N, C-alpha and C positions, 0 to 999 in steps of 0.2 A: 448109272452112278457108281456101281461097284468097279467097273473097268476103269473109270476115270480115277477113282480113289487109289487103285493099284498103280496106275501110271504116275500119279503124284508121289506116292510113297517110294516108288523105284527111282524117280528122277531127282529127288532132293530130300534131304532130311527135314523133319518138322511136321507139324500137324497137317492133316488133309484139308480141313476146313479153315477158312479165314473168317474171323468174326470182327465186325466193325460197327461202332455206334453210327447210326444214321438218324436223320430227322424225318419223321413220318407224318401221319395224319394229325392235323391241327398242331403241329410243332412238337409232337411227343417223340422222345428218343426211343429207339429200339435197337436190338442187336440184329444186324443184317448178316446173313450167311452167304458165303461164296466158296467155291473151290479155291484153295491157295494156288496162286500163279507166280508168286515171287519167291525168291530164295529166302530162307529163314532170316529173320532180323534185318530185313531190308529197310533202309532209311526212308522216311516219308517227307522230308523237307523239300525235295525236288518236286513232288507232286503238288504240295501246297503252293510253292512258288509259281509253278506252271498254271495252276488254277487262278491264282491272283492275276497273272498276266492275261489270261483269257477273259476274266471278268471285266478288265479295264480296256478291252480292245474288241475288234470285230473279227479277229483271227478265227478261222474255222477250228472247231473243237476236236482236233485229231488226238488220238490216244498217244501216249508216250511209248507204247509197246515196241514199235519197230526197231528202235536202237537202244532200248532200255536194258542195261546189264543186270538189273534187279530181277527181271522176268526169266523164269526157267524155260527150257525148250518146250516141255509139256505145257507150261503156263501160256506160252505164246500161241500154241495151237488152241488151247481152251478159250483164250480171249478172242482170237480171230473168229472162232465158231460161235461164240456166245455161250458155250457150255459151262463156263466158269460161274454163270449166274444160276445154274440149275438148282443148287441147294436153297434158293429163295422160294422154292415150292414149300419148304417148311415154314417160311415167313408167311406165305399165303394161308397155309393151314392154321397157323396161329392167329390169323386175323390182322396181321400187321401190314400186309401187302395184298394187292390184287393182281390178277393177270395183266390188266391194262390200267395205266395211270401215269402220272409224272414219276420220273425216277427219284428214289429217295436220295437226299443230299447229305453230305458230310457236314458236321457241325460248323467247321470254319467257313464253309460256303454259306450256310444258313445265316451266320453272323454278319455276312456282307449284304444280305437281302435288303432291298428297299421295301417300305411297307406294302406297296402294291404287289411285289413279288411273292409275299407270303400267302396270297390268295391261292397259289398252286398247292398249298398244304390243305386245302379244303376237299381233297380227294385222297383216298388211299394211294400210296405210292404203288407203282406197277412194275412188273417184270418187263413189259414192253409198253410203248406208248406212242403218241403222235410224233414226238421228236425223233424216235428211233426209225420210224418209217417215212420221215420227211427229210432225210438227208443227213442225219446224225452227225457225221464227222465233217460235213461240208458247210454246216451253219455255225455262226458265231454264238457266243454265250447269250447275248440279249435275245437273239432269235430263238434259241432253245427255251428260254424263260417264256417268251411270247407264245410259242407253240404249246407249252405246258399250261399256261393260263387259258389259252383258247380251248384246250381239252376240258379243263374244269368248267368253264363257262358254257360249253356246248355239249356236255356229256349226254350220251344216250347209249342204250344197249346196242342198237344197230351200228353206231359209230365204233363201239368197242369190238364188235364182230368184224367190221371192216379193217380195223387196225390189226387184229389178230391174223386175219387173212393176208395182210400186207407184210407181216413180220418176217416170215421165212424168206420170201423173195428179197426183202431188204437186207437180211443177214447174208444171204448168198451173194448179193451184189457187192456188199461191203468186203466180203472175202475176196472177190474177184479184183477189187481195187488194191488189195495188198499184194 
């Protein structure tokens, strides 16, 4: 984490950590930590518009990273490797997240949930989850929600262990796709 912090500090001005309100267990907001991957004071309107487009289509949920001028060079490497999520270990230690579970959502996404989508909030959000190891950027938004609901409905410790074991190969496969 120290090496990453130095890389962020040397690559662009601004804080090392990015803090963002996310919606977690049973709809409770919490501050989610990530390594900052964007240039300081980057606009967020384009992400919100992109997410709205994804919610209303079956377009695969690809990240905006590849051609996003808001992302720093170090940030692109961190996002591709998933290392930008490492500070969420602090969220886990604080009891706001778990190693495995549905990803925590942003408030404006939560506000678009159908009542049945809120069932995914009956588990602690996770650093990794069924969606991440089931094709992440190749599935659409509704499929992502379906996978997260399936995770909550069928939770077991054995399943969590299987997801953890599948996470590293899934991240490596995703890197190969970029």
